[in-house]
C-alpha positions in Angstrom: -23.4 -21.0 0.5 -26.3 -21.0 2.9 -26.2 -18.4 5.7 -28.6 -18.7 8.6 -29.0 -15.8 11.0 -29.5 -17.6 14.4 -29.3 -14.4 16.5 -29.0 -10.8 15.4 -28.8 -8.7 18.6 -25.8 -7.6 20.6 -25.0 -8.8 24.1 -28.1 -9.0 26.3 -30.5 -9.5 23.3 -33.6 -7.4 22.6 -35.3 -6.6 24.7 -32.5 -6.8 27.2 -33.8 -8.5 30.4 -32.9 -5.6 32.8 -33.5 -2.7 30.4 -36.4 -0.2 30.3 -35.1 2.0 27.5 -37.5 3.3 24.9 -36.8 0.3 22.6 -37.0 -2.4 25.3 -40.1 -1.0 27.0 -41.7 -0.4 23.6 -41.3 -3.9 22.2 -42.4 -5.5 25.5 -45.7 -3.4 25.5 -46.3 -3.9 21.8 -46.1 -0.1 21.1 -42.9 -0.4 19.1 -42.9 -1.9 15.6 -39.9 -4.1 16.2 -38.9 -7.8 16.4 -37.4 -9.3 19.5 -33.9 -10.7 18.8 -31.5 -13.1 20.5 -27.8 -12.7 20.8 -25.8 -12.8 17.6 -24.6 -16.0 16.0 -24.8 -17.4 12.4 -24.5 -20.8 10.8 -22.9 -21.6 7.4 -23.3 -24.6 5.1 -22.1 -25.6 1.7 -25.4 -27.5 1.1 -24.0 -30.8 2.4 -26.4 -30.9 5.4 -23.5 -30.0 7.7 -23.3 -26.6 9.4 -20.6 -24.5 10.8 -21.6 -22.4 13.8 -20.0 -19.0 13.9 -19.9 -18.0 17.6 -21.9 -19.8 20.3 -24.5 -17.4 21.7 -25.9 -17.8 25.2 -29.2 -18.2 23.4 -28.0 -21.2 21.3 -30.6 -23.6 22.7 -33.6 -21.6 21.6 -31.8 -20.8 18.3 -31.4 -24.5 17.6 -35.1 -25.0 18.4 -36.0 -22.3 15.9 -33.9 -23.8 13.1 -34.8 -27.5 12.4 -31.6 -28.1 10.3 -29.5 -28.1 13.4 -31.8 -30.4 15.4 -31.2 -34.2 15.8 -32.4 -36.1 12.8 -30.0 -38.9 12.0 -29.4 -40.8 15.3 -30.9 -41.0 18.7 -28.7 -38.0 19.8 -26.9 -35.8 17.2 -26.7 -32.4 15.6 -25.8 -31.0 12.2 -23.3 -28.7 13.9 -20.1 -30.0 12.5 -17.7 -27.3 13.5 -17.6 -24.1 15.6 -15.7 -20.9 14.7 -15.2 -18.3 17.5 -14.4 -14.8 16.2 -13.5 -13.6 19.6 -13.7 -14.6 23.3 -16.5 -12.3 24.4 -19.1 -13.7 26.8 -22.0 -13.2 24.3 -20.1 -15.2 21.7 -18.8 -18.1 23.7 -21.1 -18.9 26.6 -23.3 -21.1 24.4 -20.5 -23.7 24.4 -21.6 -24.6 28.0 -25.1 -25.3 26.7 -23.6 -27.6 24.0 -21.7 -29.7 26.5 -23.9 -32.8 26.0 -22.7 -32.9 22.4 -19.0 -32.9 23.2 -16.5 -33.4 21.8 -16.8 -30.3 19.5 -14.3 -29.2 16.9 -13.6 -25.5 17.6 -11.6 -23.2 15.4 -10.2 -19.9 17.0 -7.0 -17.8 17.1 -4.2 -18.3 19.6 -5.3 -15.2 21.5 -8.9 -16.4 21.9 -7.7 -19.8 23.0 -5.5 -18.1 25.6 -8.5 -16.2 27.0 -10.6 -19.4 27.0 -8.0 -21.3 28.9 -7.2 -18.6 31.5 -9.6 -15.8 32.3 -12.7 -17.8 31.2 -11.3 -21.4 31.0 -14.1 -23.0 28.9 -11.6 -25.4 27.3 -10.6 -26.8 30.7 -14.1 -26.8 32.1 -15.6 -28.8 29.3 -12.8 -31.5 29.3 -15.1 -33.3 31.8 -17.8 -33.8 29.1 -16.5 -36.5 26.7 -13.2 -34.7 25.9 -14.7 -31.3 25.6 -13.5 -28.9 22.9 -10.8 -29.8 20.3 -8.9 -26.7 19.4 -8.0 -26.1 15.8 -5.8 -23.0 15.5 -6.7 -20.2 13.1 -3.7 -18.5 11.6 -3.6 -14.8 10.7 -1.4 -15.1 7.6 -4.2 -14.5 5.2 -4.2 -18.2 4.1 -7.7 -19.7 3.5 -8.6 -22.9 5.4 -11.4 -25.4 5.2 -13.5 -27.2 7.8 -13.7 -30.9 6.7 -17.5 -31.2 7.1 -18.1 -28.3 4.7 -15.3 -28.7 2.1 -16.7 -26.4 -0.5 -16.3 -23.4 1.8 -12.9 -21.6 2.0 -12.5 -19.4 5.0 -10.0 -16.6 5.6 -9.5 -15.0 9.0 -9.0 -11.2 8.9 -7.6 -9.6 12.1 -9.8 -6.6 13.3 -8.9 -3.9 15.7 -10.9 -4.4 18.9 -10.6 -5.0 22.7 -10.2 -8.3 24.5 -12.9 -9.1 27.1 -12.7 -7.7 30.7 -11.6 -11.1 32.0 -8.7 -11.4 29.5 -5.2 -11.3 30.9 -4.3 -8.7 28.2 -7.3 -6.5 28.5 -6.2 -3.0 27.5 -3.3 -4.4 25.5 -4.8 -5.4 22.2 -3.2 -8.2 20.2 -3.8 -9.4 16.6 -6.3 -12.2 16.9 -8.4 -10.8 19.7 -11.1 -10.3 17.2 -11.4 -11.5 13.6 -13.7 -11.2 10.7 -14.3 -13.9 8.2 -14.1 -13.9 4.4 -15.9 -17.1 3.2 -16.0 -18.2 -0.4 -18.2 -21.0 -1.9 -16.0 -22.9 -4.4 -19.1 -24.2 -6.3 -21.3 -21.1 -6.5 -18.5 -18.5 -6.3 -20.6 -16.7 -3.6 -18.5 -14.6 -1.1 -19.4 -13.4 2.3 -17.6 -10.9 4.6 -18.7 -11.4 8.2 -17.7 -9.1 11.1 -20.2 -8.6 13.9 -17.6 -6.6 15.9 -15.8 -4.0 13.8 -14.2 -0.9 15.2 -12.2 0.6 12.3 -12.0 0.1 8.6 -8.7 0.6 6.9 -7.6 0.2 3.3 -6.6 -3.5 3.7 -10.0 -4.4 5.3 -11.8 -2.3 2.7 -10.2 -4.4 0.0 -11.6 -7.6 1.5 -15.0 -6.0 1.9 -15.0 -4.9 -1.8 -14.6 -8.5 -2.9 -17.7 -9.7 -1.1 -21.2 -10.3 -2.5 -22.7 -10.0 0.9 -21.5 -7.8 3.8 -22.8 -8.9 7.2 -21.3 -6.3 9.5 -21.4 -4.6 12.9 -24.6 -2.8 13.5 -24.3 -2.3 17.3 -24.9 1.4 17.6 -26.4 4.2 15.6 -24.2 6.9 17.2 -21.0 6.7 19.1 -22.4 8.2 22.3 -25.6 6.2 22.2 -25.2 4.5 25.6 -24.6 7.8 27.3 -27.5 9.6 25.6 -29.8 6.7 26.5 -28.6 6.8 30.1 -27.6 3.1 30.1 -23.8 3.2 30.0 -20.7 5.4 30.3 -18.6 4.2 27.3 -18.5 5.3 23.7 -19.0 2.6 21.0 -15.6 3.3 19.7 -14.1 2.5 23.1 -15.8 -0.9 23.0 -14.6 -1.7 19.4 -17.8 -0.9 17.5 -18.0 1.5 14.6 -21.3 3.5 14.8 -23.5 3.7 11.7 -23.9 7.5 11.6 -21.4 10.4 11.6 -18.2 11.0 9.6 -16.4 7.7 8.9 -19.3 5.7 10.2 -20.6 2.4 8.9 -23.0 4.0 6.5 -20.3 6.1 4.9 -18.0 3.1 4.7 -20.7 0.9 3.0 -21.7 3.6 0.5 -19.0 2.9 -2.1 -18.8 -0.8 -1.7 -20.3 -2.9 -4.6 -21.8 -5.8 -2.6 -25.3 -6.8 -3.7 -26.4 -7.1 -0.1 -25.3 -5.1 2.9 -26.7 -6.3 6.2 -26.2 -5.0 9.7 -26.0 -7.6 12.6 -25.1 -7.5 16.3 -27.6 -4.7 17.0 -27.7 -3.2 20.5 -31.1 -2.8 22.3 -30.7 1.0 22.3 -30.2 1.3 18.5 -33.1 3.2 16.9 -32.9 1.1 13.7 -34.7 -1.7 15.6 -37.8 0.5 15.4 -39.0 -0.3 11.9 -40.9 3.1 11.8 -37.9 5.2 12.8 -36.3 7.8 10.5 -33.0 5.9 11.1 -34.5 2.7 9.7 -35.9 4.7 6.7 -32.4 6.0 6.0 -31.1 2.5 5.9 -33.8 1.4 3.5 -33.1 4.4 1.2 -29.4 3.4 1.2 -30.2 -0.3 0.4 -28.9 -1.5 3.8 -30.8 -4.3 5.5 -31.2 -5.1 9.2 -30.6 -8.7 10.2 -33.4 -10.6 12.1 -33.5 -13.9 13.8 -34.3 -16.6 11.2 -33.2 -14.6 8.2 -31.7 -16.8 5.5 -29.3 -15.7 2.8 -28.0 -17.8 -0.1 -24.9 -17.0 -2.1 
């Protein structure tokens, strides 16, 4: 299984266009030892030359330009993107579909709840019907049964419901439903490599921990270092837990959850611009290194 990190930042990217926090100001001026990052998305392949896009970032155009495998190479106009999985209906994970309109129709896999959001509060499915048929919906079930995407038949994908919040425009905002947010467990039938991917993860229970224990690589929510980070930095008024993100530090935080899991690689993704782990010289980054935890960056490649 080939895993390409197209974007590794949370919504807004890094530096965020309207933010002058320590991290954003520092990376712009060159005083901070940090890499700029685009908004999170990954691509998966079984080595066939076809790729599955997991979430469609608003930065998808520049991400394709940075990754030649997705660029046109076979016909006058084409792409190696052979399927799209949406893990939720958040703006920073779906807006890229508008950029991909010239390539419609696209095969899109998502849950019933995500499809409802994207045909009501943010009606992308209806909007894109005007471009060569738009988006073809393939429902993702929540019964724990693995499914395959025809273009990458060696990959078996299982959707895992996660506790999180629907977007502000969702008709059921404040009334969470199973399927608002999912993680993915992906197994390569040839190599046996197994990935657990959850860029938005608010809580870890025993059932979820069992899935994570089976994975060779954990690619998980790295949004915030501390739950009150946005308040402390003066850029927001919500806790990370209120937004569906488990912080890295503190009792029950992501570092504690990852400590006892056997995965050979543990990688944080979807990193907010305020998170001190973006500073490669920070004590928080040193703590991750000491624990064997990596921080995803745009262009990072993983093979399982």
